[in-house]
C-alpha positions as MATLAB code, in Angstrom:
seq = 'MSDDEPEFQVNDRRSFEDFVGLGVMNSTQDAATIAFFRQRLRHAGVIEELFELFDEHLRAQGYEARGG';
ca = [
      87.037  101.512   69.483;
      86.354   97.801   69.564;
      89.052   95.243   68.779;
      87.423   94.581   65.389;
      87.231   98.224   64.377;
      90.921   99.009   63.578;
      91.159   96.176   61.060;
      87.902   97.242   59.419;
      88.884  100.924   59.284;
      92.352  100.250   57.831;
      90.848   98.031   55.155;
      88.005  100.475   54.475;
      89.700  103.899   54.496;
      92.982  105.054   52.989;
      93.068  107.974   55.450;
      92.995  105.575   58.416;
      95.701  103.473   56.801;
      97.851  106.614   56.540;
      96.991  107.600   60.134;
      98.335  104.339   61.551;
     101.363  104.426   59.255;
     100.571  101.446   57.047;
     101.050  101.227   53.321;
      99.058   99.336   50.750;
     101.378   96.334   50.983;
     101.297   96.106   54.813;
      99.025   93.665   56.576;
      96.643   94.756   59.319;
      96.542   93.134   62.737;
      93.342   91.240   63.460;
      91.077   91.690   66.493;
      92.632   88.763   68.397;
      96.131   90.237   68.073;
      94.938   93.662   69.214;
      93.106   92.168   72.216;
      96.159   90.086   73.166;
      98.452   93.128   72.963;
      96.100   95.242   75.113;
      95.900   92.416   77.664;
      99.693   92.317   77.872;
      99.839   96.097   78.353;
      97.290   95.860   81.176;
      99.133   92.958   82.782;
     102.374   94.963   82.663;
     100.566   97.895   84.304;
     101.465  100.404   81.602;
      98.263  100.936   79.634;
      97.059  103.908   81.709;
     100.470  105.547   81.482;
     100.476  105.123   77.698;
      97.050  106.752   77.404;
      98.191  109.638   79.611;
     101.263  110.156   77.407;
      99.087  110.037   74.308;
      96.696  112.624   75.780;
      99.654  114.888   76.643;
     100.930  114.599   73.076;
      97.509  115.470   71.660;
      97.183  118.504   73.950;
     100.654  119.694   72.919;
      99.442  119.572   69.298;
      96.287  121.521   70.161;
      93.905  118.551   70.187;
      91.726  117.023   72.871;
      90.563  113.414   73.034;
      86.914  112.999   73.918;
      84.683  110.025   74.491;
      82.602  109.074   71.524;
];
């Protein structure tokens, strides 16, 4: 998902808004904020670990992340 896509999806779909835990009155982070946050995660060396933990959580729930 590109940096622009989360903001678009949250503003476009109520189901995506629910998925990320936002309500109607919450603001959505813009692409620059998302890119900055990802850069900080990479710099801290934790982004791969976070994705591994996320994949483990999905598998425990019976889901599998795939490329798309």
